[in-house]
N, C-alpha and C positions, 0 to 999 in steps of 0.2 A: 735379163731378168729384171722385173719391176721391184724396186726397193721401196718406193713410197707411192702408195695407191692414191692418196689424197692429192698429191702434186704430179702424179704420173711421171715420176723420175725413175729412170733405169740405172742399173749398176754402172754402166759405162759413163753416164752423165755425172754421177756422184764421184766416181773415180777421177774423171777429168777435172772436175771442179776442185777436188782435194789437191791435185797436182798443180793446178794453175796459180794458186795464191801462196801466201806465207804458210810455211809448214805448221800445221796444227792438227790435233787429233779430235777436233770438234766437228761433228757432222752439221751442226747448226751453221757454222761458218761456210761450209761447203754449199749448203742449201742457199745461203744468202748470195753466194757468187752466182747461183743459178736464178736468182730473182724471186725466191720463195722462202717459206719457213715451214717447219713441221707443224702439222695441224693436230692430229690425234695422238701422235707420239709412238705409235706401234712400230714404226720403222727405225727408230733411233738406235736400238742395239745393233741391228744389222748394218745400218749406215755407219756406225762408229767402227765396226770391224773393217768395212771397206776403206774408210778414210785412213785408218791406222796402217792398213796394208799398202796403201798408195804412198 
């Protein structure tokens, strides 16, 4: 499932990025690990849920 349309990030990518680094509930840190940053911000609430669950 697509989480971030602006960056074309899927749920699996965000979950893997959240697991790969220092534990944090910040989706912006997970995006940074993927080499991007949120643009419009519409995805942040859903991305935050994914990162917390990971």
